[in-house]
N, C-alpha and C positions, 0 to 999 in steps of 0.2 A: 478284350481279354488280354492278359499279360502272361508272359512266360518267365518263370524263374527257375533257377537251379538250386537244388537242396541236397546237401550232403547229410546223410544220416549214419550214425554210428552203427556198426554191425549188430551189436547186441540190442539195439533199439528199433531195428527195421520192422519187426512184427508188430510192436506197439504203435509205431508210426503208421503202418499200413492199415491197422485196425481203426485208428483215428480217422484217416482219410476215407476209408470205406464208410464210416458212420457219418461223415460230413461231406459226402461226395457230390452233392447237388451242383456245385459250381466248379468242380475240379475234374480235369481230365489228366490222366497220367500217361506219359509216353516215354519210352526209353530212348535215350540218345545213342544211336548206333556208333557214332564216332567215339563216344566215351566207353562204350562196351569193348571196342577193339583196342583202344589206347586211352588209358585214364588221363594222359597228359596231352591229348589231341589239341586242345585249344591253346595251351601254352606253347606247344611246338609250332602251331599255325601262326601264332602271334610272332614268335621269334623268326620264323621263315620270311614273313612279310617285312619284318625290320631289316633282316639280312639283305633281302632283295632291294629294298629301298636304299640301303647304304651303297650297294653295288651301283644302282642306277644313278645316285647323286654323286658318285665318285669317292665316297668316304671309305669304301672297301673295294678291293679288287678280287675278281673271281679268276681263278687260274683255269686253263683249258683242261680238257679231259686227258689229252696226251701228256701235258706237263704233270698232272696229278699222278698218272701211272709211271712216268719216268722217275718222279720223286720216290714213289713207293718201291719201285724196282731198285733204285739206287740204294735206298735204305736197307732193303732186304739183302742186297749184296754186301753191304758194309757190316752186317751182323753175322754173316756166315763165317 
C-alpha cells in the first residue's frame, strides 16, 4: 500500500468524495491530524530540522534564553 497526499479545491470536495466512495475498494481515507491543526505543519517541521542541523554543524548560532529576553527587554526600553 502507498500513502499519498491530495489537495482538492474546496468547490470540488463533494465531487471528489463521491468519486472516492464509488471507487473505494482499494482506498482508505484518513485525515492527517497535523494538517488539521496546522496546514503548514510539514513545511515548518522541515524548516525546524534544517535550522537545527545548521546549529549542530556550526553554520548558525543559537542564542541562550537569557540573551533572547535581554535583547527583547532592551528593544522594548528603546521604543518607550
